[in-house]
Each structure stands twice: as C-alpha cells, then as structure tokens.
C-alpha positions as CSV (number, residue, x, y, z in Angstrom):
1,M,16.5,145.9,-131.2
2,K,14.0,147.5,-128.6
3,L,14.0,145.4,-125.3
4,P,10.7,143.0,-125.3
5,K,7.8,143.9,-122.7
6,L,6.9,141.1,-121.0
7,K,4.5,140.6,-117.6
8,L,5.9,138.8,-115.2
9,H,2.5,137.4,-112.7
10,W,1.5,134.8,-110.9
11,R,-1.7,132.8,-112.1
12,F,-3.3,132.7,-108.6
13,E,-6.6,134.4,-108.7
14,P,-5.9,138.1,-107.2
15,T,-9.4,136.9,-104.9
16,H,-7.6,133.8,-104.1
17,R,-4.4,135.9,-103.0
18,T,-6.2,138.1,-101.1
19,A,-8.5,135.8,-99.1
20,L,-5.5,133.5,-98.4
21,S,-3.1,136.3,-97.4
22,A,-6.2,137.9,-95.0
23,T,-7.3,134.6,-93.6
24,L,-3.8,133.2,-93.0
25,T,-2.1,136.4,-91.2
26,L,-5.3,136.9,-89.1
27,A,-4.9,133.3,-87.7
28,T,-1.1,133.7,-87.5
29,W,-1.8,137.0,-85.4
30,L,-3.9,135.1,-83.0
31,L,-1.4,132.7,-82.5
32,T,1.1,135.4,-81.2
33,A,0.9,135.0,-77.6
34,P,2.5,138.1,-75.4
35,P,6.0,138.4,-75.7
36,A,8.5,136.7,-73.3
37,P,9.9,139.2,-70.8
38,A,13.0,140.4,-72.2
39,Q,16.0,138.7,-70.8
40,P,18.3,140.9,-68.7
41,D,21.8,141.6,-70.0
42,P,23.8,138.3,-69.2
43,G,26.9,137.7,-68.2
44,P,26.8,134.9,-70.2
45,V,29.2,134.6,-73.2
46,F,28.6,135.3,-77.1
47,T,30.1,132.1,-78.5
48,T,31.5,132.1,-81.9
49,P,32.7,128.9,-83.8
50,E,36.1,129.3,-82.9
51,S,36.2,130.8,-79.6
52,T,34.4,131.8,-76.6
53,I,34.5,135.7,-75.6
54,P,33.5,136.9,-72.1
55,A,31.6,139.5,-71.3
56,P,33.1,142.6,-70.4
57,P,34.2,142.4,-66.7
58,R,32.6,145.0,-64.2
59,A,34.3,147.8,-63.0
60,A,34.9,146.4,-59.6
61,D,36.1,143.3,-61.0
62,T,38.6,144.8,-62.7
63,A,40.1,146.7,-60.0
64,A,40.5,143.8,-58.0
65,S,42.1,141.7,-60.6
66,A,45.4,140.6,-60.3
67,P,47.7,141.7,-62.8
68,A,47.9,139.6,-66.2
69,S,50.5,136.6,-66.4
70,P,53.1,136.2,-69.0
71,A,51.1,133.6,-70.5
72,A,48.5,136.0,-70.6
73,D,50.3,138.3,-72.5
74,A,51.6,136.0,-74.7
75,E,48.0,134.6,-75.6
76,E,47.1,138.6,-76.5
77,D,50.1,138.7,-78.5
78,D,48.6,135.8,-80.5
79,S,47.5,138.0,-83.4
80,P,46.2,134.9,-85.8
81,R,43.7,133.9,-83.0
82,R,42.6,137.8,-82.1
83,A,42.3,138.0,-85.9
84,R,39.6,135.5,-85.6
85,R,38.3,136.7,-82.4
86,H,38.3,140.4,-83.2
87,P,37.6,141.6,-87.1
88,R,39.6,144.6,-88.0
89,F,36.7,146.9,-87.7
90,K,33.5,146.8,-86.2
91,S,30.4,148.4,-87.5
92,D,26.5,147.8,-87.0
93,L,25.5,149.7,-89.7
94,W,28.2,151.1,-92.3
95,L,29.8,147.7,-93.1
96,P,26.6,145.5,-93.4
97,L,24.4,148.5,-95.2
98,P,26.9,148.7,-98.3
99,S,27.2,144.5,-98.0
100,V,23.8,144.8,-99.1
101,L,24.6,146.0,-102.6
102,L,28.4,145.1,-102.8
103,P,28.4,141.5,-101.6
104,G,31.7,141.0,-99.8
105,F,32.2,144.4,-98.9
106,G,32.0,144.0,-95.0
107,Q,34.1,141.2,-94.7
108,Y,37.1,142.8,-97.0
109,F,37.0,145.6,-94.9
110,Q,37.2,143.2,-91.4
111,G,39.8,141.5,-93.2
112,D,37.9,138.5,-93.4
113,W,38.4,136.9,-97.4
114,T,35.8,134.9,-97.3
115,G,34.0,137.9,-98.6
116,A,35.1,136.8,-102.0
117,V,32.5,133.9,-101.7
118,Y,29.5,136.1,-101.4
119,S,31.0,138.2,-104.0
120,G,31.4,135.1,-106.4
121,I,27.7,134.7,-105.9
122,A,26.7,138.0,-106.7
123,V,28.5,137.9,-110.2
124,G,27.3,134.4,-111.0
125,G,23.8,135.8,-110.1
126,A,24.4,139.1,-112.3
127,L,25.6,136.9,-115.3
128,L,22.7,134.8,-115.1
129,Q,20.4,137.6,-115.5
130,L,22.6,139.3,-117.9
131,Q,22.0,136.0,-120.1
132,G,18.5,135.9,-119.4
133,V,17.9,139.2,-120.8
134,S,20.2,138.8,-123.9
135,E,18.1,135.5,-124.6
136,L,14.6,137.5,-124.5
137,I,16.1,140.3,-126.7
138,N,16.9,137.6,-129.4
139,D,13.6,136.1,-128.9
140,D,12.0,138.9,-129.9
141,I,8.6,137.7,-127.5
142,D,6.9,140.7,-129.3
143,N,6.7,139.0,-132.3
144,A,5.4,135.5,-130.7
145,S,2.2,134.4,-132.1
146,A,-0.8,133.4,-129.9
147,E,-1.2,130.4,-131.9
148,D,2.5,129.4,-131.6
149,P,2.8,126.5,-128.8
150,A,6.6,127.1,-128.3
151,A,6.1,130.6,-126.9
152,G,4.1,129.1,-124.1
153,P,3.0,130.8,-120.9
154,V,5.4,134.1,-120.2
155,S,5.7,132.9,-116.3
156,E,7.5,129.6,-117.4
157,D,10.0,130.8,-119.9
158,P,13.3,130.1,-118.8
159,S,14.8,133.1,-119.7
160,I,12.5,135.1,-117.1
161,R,13.8,132.2,-114.7
162,K,17.0,133.6,-115.1
163,I,16.5,136.8,-114.6
164,L,14.6,136.0,-111.8
165,L,17.0,133.5,-110.1
166,G,20.0,135.9,-111.3
167,G,18.4,138.5,-109.2
168,L,17.8,136.6,-106.1
169,A,21.1,135.2,-106.2
170,Y,23.1,138.6,-106.1
171,Q,20.3,139.7,-103.6
172,G,20.7,136.5,-101.3
173,S,24.4,137.0,-101.2
174,G,24.4,140.6,-100.2
175,F,21.7,139.9,-97.4
176,M,24.0,137.2,-95.8
177,S,26.8,139.3,-96.3
178,A,25.7,141.9,-94.6
179,Y,24.3,139.2,-91.7
180,T,27.9,137.9,-91.2
181,S,29.6,141.4,-91.0
182,F,27.1,142.7,-88.5
183,R,27.3,139.2,-86.5
184,S,31.2,139.4,-86.6
185,S,31.0,142.8,-85.3
186,V,29.2,141.9,-82.1
187,P,31.7,140.5,-79.8
188,R,33.7,143.6,-80.0
189,F,30.3,146.1,-79.4
190,Q,30.3,143.5,-76.2
191,Q,33.4,143.8,-74.8
192,E,34.6,147.3,-75.6
193,D,31.0,149.3,-75.5
194,G,28.7,146.6,-73.8
195,K,26.2,146.7,-76.5
196,Y,24.3,143.7,-78.0
197,L,24.7,141.7,-74.6
198,F,21.5,140.2,-75.4
199,L,22.9,138.2,-78.4
200,T,24.2,135.4,-76.6
201,R,24.1,132.9,-78.9
202,S,25.9,132.7,-82.3
203,E,24.3,131.4,-85.8
204,P,27.0,130.9,-88.7
205,V,25.6,131.0,-92.0
206,G,25.8,127.3,-92.6
207,D,23.0,127.1,-89.6
208,L,20.9,129.6,-91.5
209,L,21.4,127.6,-94.8
210,I,20.2,124.4,-93.3
211,S,17.5,125.8,-91.1
212,P,14.7,125.3,-94.0
213,F,15.5,121.5,-93.6
214,R,15.2,121.3,-89.5
215,F,12.0,119.2,-89.8
216,D,12.4,119.2,-85.7
217,H,10.7,122.6,-85.6
218,L,7.3,120.7,-86.7
219,L,6.9,119.5,-82.8
220,Q,6.5,123.2,-81.9
221,P,2.7,124.4,-82.1
222,T,4.4,127.8,-83.2
223,T,5.3,126.2,-86.3
224,F,2.9,123.2,-87.3
225,V,-0.1,125.5,-86.5
226,P,0.3,128.3,-89.1
227,L,1.8,126.1,-91.7
228,A,-1.2,123.4,-91.1
229,L,-3.4,126.0,-91.7
230,L,-1.8,127.8,-94.4
231,G,-1.9,124.5,-96.2
232,G,-5.4,123.5,-95.7
233,A,-6.2,126.9,-97.0
234,A,-3.9,126.2,-100.2
235,V,-5.5,123.0,-100.8
236,F,-9.2,124.3,-100.3
237,L,-8.5,127.2,-102.7
238,V,-6.7,125.0,-105.2
239,D,-9.5,122.6,-105.5
240,R,-12.0,125.2,-105.8
241,D,-10.2,127.0,-108.6
242,R,-9.3,124.1,-110.8
243,G,-13.1,122.9,-110.2
244,R,-14.1,126.2,-111.8
245,H,-12.1,125.5,-114.8
246,K,-12.5,122.2,-115.8
247,G,-11.9,122.3,-119.3
248,A,-8.5,124.7,-118.9
249,H,-4.9,123.3,-120.3
250,W,-3.1,123.1,-117.0
251,T,0.4,123.9,-117.1
252,T,2.1,122.8,-114.2
253,S,5.1,120.5,-114.5
254,P,7.7,119.2,-111.6
255,D,10.2,122.3,-113.2
256,D,7.6,124.6,-111.8
257,F,7.7,123.3,-108.2
258,L,11.7,122.9,-108.0
259,F,11.9,126.8,-109.2
260,T,9.4,128.2,-106.9
261,G,11.3,125.9,-104.3
262,A,14.3,128.0,-105.1
263,L,12.3,131.1,-104.8
264,A,10.7,129.8,-101.2
265,Y,14.5,128.8,-99.6
266,N,16.2,131.9,-100.8
267,A,13.5,133.8,-99.5
268,G,13.5,132.0,-95.9
269,A,17.1,131.5,-95.6
270,T,18.5,135.4,-96.6
271,E,15.2,137.4,-95.6
272,E,15.5,136.3,-92.3
273,A,19.2,136.9,-92.1
274,V,19.3,140.4,-93.1
275,F,15.7,141.3,-91.3
276,R,15.7,139.6,-88.1
277,G,19.4,138.7,-88.0
278,W,20.6,142.1,-88.4
279,L,18.0,145.1,-88.7
280,Y,15.8,143.6,-85.7
281,P,18.7,143.5,-82.9
282,L,20.1,146.6,-84.6
283,G,16.8,148.4,-83.9
284,Y,16.2,146.6,-80.5
285,Q,19.7,148.0,-79.4
286,Y,19.1,151.7,-80.1
287,M,15.2,151.9,-79.3
288,G,15.6,151.3,-75.7
289,R,15.7,147.6,-75.9
290,N,11.9,148.0,-76.5
291,Y,10.3,145.0,-78.0
292,W,7.1,146.2,-79.6
293,L,8.9,149.0,-81.4
294,A,11.7,147.6,-82.3
295,N,10.1,144.5,-83.5
296,S,7.2,146.8,-85.3
297,A,9.7,148.8,-86.9
298,Q,11.5,145.8,-88.9
299,A,8.2,144.3,-89.5
300,L,7.1,147.8,-91.4
301,L,10.6,147.5,-93.2
302,F,9.6,144.1,-94.4
303,G,6.3,144.8,-95.2
304,A,8.0,148.0,-97.4
305,A,10.5,145.9,-99.4
306,H,7.4,143.6,-100.5
307,Y,5.6,146.9,-102.0
308,N,4.4,146.8,-105.5
309,S,2.1,149.6,-107.1
310,E,0.4,147.3,-108.8
311,S,0.3,143.7,-107.3
312,N,0.8,144.6,-103.7
313,P,0.4,148.2,-103.1
314,V,-0.7,148.1,-99.2
315,P,1.5,145.0,-97.8
316,W,0.0,144.4,-94.7
317,P,0.2,140.5,-94.9
318,Q,3.9,140.7,-95.1
319,A,4.4,143.0,-92.3
320,A,2.0,141.0,-90.0
321,L,4.2,137.9,-91.1
322,G,7.2,140.0,-90.4
323,F,5.9,140.7,-86.8
324,Y,5.4,137.2,-86.0
325,F,8.5,136.2,-87.5
326,G,10.2,138.8,-85.1
327,W,8.0,137.4,-81.9
328,L,9.8,134.2,-83.0
329,A,13.2,135.2,-83.2
330,Y,12.8,137.1,-79.9
331,R,11.2,134.1,-78.0
332,N,13.7,131.5,-79.5
333,Q,16.7,134.1,-77.7
334,W,17.4,135.9,-81.1
335,T,17.9,132.9,-82.8
336,L,16.4,132.4,-86.4
337,S,16.6,128.7,-87.3
338,E,12.6,128.3,-86.6
339,S,11.8,131.6,-88.3
340,I,13.7,130.6,-91.1
341,F,11.7,127.1,-91.3
342,V,8.7,128.7,-91.2
343,H,9.1,131.5,-93.9
344,A,10.6,129.2,-96.3
345,W,7.7,126.8,-96.0
346,W,5.0,129.2,-96.0
347,D,6.2,130.8,-99.0
348,M,6.8,127.2,-100.8
349,I,3.0,126.4,-99.7
350,L,2.1,129.6,-101.3
351,F,3.9,129.3,-104.3
352,A,3.1,125.5,-105.0
353,A,-0.6,126.8,-104.7
354,T,0.2,129.3,-107.3
355,V,1.8,127.0,-110.0
356,A,-0.9,124.3,-109.2
357,T,-3.5,126.8,-110.6
358,T,-1.1,127.7,-113.5
359,R,-3.3,127.8,-116.9
360,E,-2.2,128.6,-120.7
361,E,-3.1,132.1,-121.6
362,P,-1.7,133.6,-125.1
363,A,1.8,134.7,-125.1
364,S,0.8,137.9,-126.9
365,T,-0.4,139.3,-124.0
366,A,3.2,139.1,-122.1
367,R,4.5,142.1,-120.9
368,L,7.8,142.5,-118.9
369,R,8.6,144.8,-116.2
370,F,12.0,145.0,-115.0
371,A,13.0,146.2,-111.5
372,F,15.8,145.9,-108.7
373,P,14.6,142.3,-107.3
374,V,13.2,142.7,-103.6
375,P,12.1,139.8,-101.5
376,L,9.2,137.6,-102.2
C-alpha cells in the first residue's frame, strides 16, 4: 500500500507566528547586555562527580617539585579510580559527532558502558516511530472522509505523535550522548594539552534533565523578563485569534498540553546540551577564545537546524535566541541550567499558544511530509 501523505502543521496563524517571533526575539536582544569579560584561564579545577582533578602544573612548579612518594605511585596504579577520571580515549569532535547519529557510540569507545542507556532510548524511539508509521499505513488516511469525525485533525492523530515523539527520543539521546562524550574528555584535555581551562564547572546529565524545573531561575531578570514578555504576547494573540473565530470548533484538550510539554522539555534539555554544552565551547576553544565569533557561529548553526523550506525558510528568530542562550551560558560560567530553563519554557509557551488556537479542519486536506527530525 502506498504510504499516505499527511501534512504536519501547527494551526497558529502564520502572521501571528511571525509577529510573535519578531517581537519577542527583538525584546530578547534588547535584554542582552554586553558580555562579561572573559575569565582568565583558571588555575582552579574541573570537578567531576567522582573526583576533583587539578589543572596542569606549570613547568617551573614541575621542575621544583619533589619526587613522587610511594603512596602517590600506588594511587597512580589504582586503575578503577583512573578509569573514572580519565576515559580510554579523548576527543572533542570525532567521538561526540558520531554519537549524535549513533547514541552511545562515544561512551562505548571510551569504555563507559552507560552508553547502553542512550542506545536503549534511541532504539525505543525508533520502534515508536515505526509503530506510528505502520498505524498510518493501516489507517489509510488518504481515504478518510471529511465528514468522518473519527478522522479528526491530523495534528492530533496519535500515530503522528508517536512518530514525532519517537524521533525526538532518538535525537535527544544522541545529543546527550555527544554532550557526555565531550565533557568526559575535558579533564584529559585540561591536563595533557592545557585546553578548555575555561570549563571549571561540570554539569552531569542528571543536572541538565532537572533544569527545566529549577524555578529559582525566575528570580533572575534574564529569565523572568523574556518569559513574561513572551507570555503576555501569547495571551494577547490567542485571545485575539479566538475572538475572530467565535463559531469555530476548538479541539484543544489536556493531552495536547502534555504532548507539547514533552516536546518543549526535550528541546530545552537536549538542544542546549549539544549546542551550548558541546559546540559552543568547542568553537570558543578553536576560535581564539573569541566570544563574539564563537557565540555567533553556534547561533547560526542553531538557526540552521530549524530551517524548513516551507514554514521557516529564514530562521533568524531561532538564531537570535541561540545567541541569547549562548550569552546566558557564558554569563553563568559555561553552565547550562538557566539557558535550559528559559529554552524549555519559551517553547512551552509558544506550543501552548499553538494548541490553544487549534480548530477542527477537514481531514481530507491532510498530507504527511517525512523528514529526519530536527530540533523544535
């Protein structure tokens, strides 16, 4: 049977989306103060959950140091501890990059079998996608009647939601795998090559995953102001849209908000991990530690990841937001918690405004365009 063609689209009016994106990204740019001066390369340490690793000693200190004691030699031979401190291999590009497409790859290569978690999530996501595709084929949506109430709006179809959630689960596990692979290599780069000395604080994946629920960030103007502006604009536009379509059949349900909440959570945590947690410091290290150059580069990549030839041919709002998130990370000493919080709730407000203006449309107009999932 020929695969049916369905179109996935949000029913927030295009003019509303453009106005909302333009207004709020402009306001966000205005809030972005000049970046704080780059911190000098610290002699402090890069901390990990298991240990504290000192920065590489200076040559003069090495020459003046006394011979290592037997106790120190014994510690050097403590292979289990050293396995945790130093991965088998270090790489800031050639292990994280394949991990995006093959979640867990970097961990396996480094002798860390927690990569099985990322691989397991990726496999589960792929299976969920296949199940959604199979259901679409069996349902034969091309033959659905416009008068058939069971067909419903395509954007609310459970099969399509399975495809989306499955794809984002695969993508998210790849992003987190890349982040972990890079960050676990940082201590060795610091000790052996003197690189990434500006990364003085580590954030395990668990810390990233709880960041969308760190509501203490709302006490910061850099978090509260942009979210308040976005929320006010969204309420105004939703109210205006509903006022213009008083006779419409609104199809919004609690399930819609749970679904969009999952999308926003995934975007906030995993996109920040890969763009601001890996690509941003990577660019900063190899671009002469130039803040403007590195932040602009990662912001352009972030915008390009949101490119869509039909709905988003010029993704400048996402690039502007990516720059703001990069500024937040730089301001917070390269930690991601605040940028994850802002990103997740920014998307949640936008998605909630979208589903709040969802109206029933004839199912016969549905078409599906399959593509490798990209960040929302």
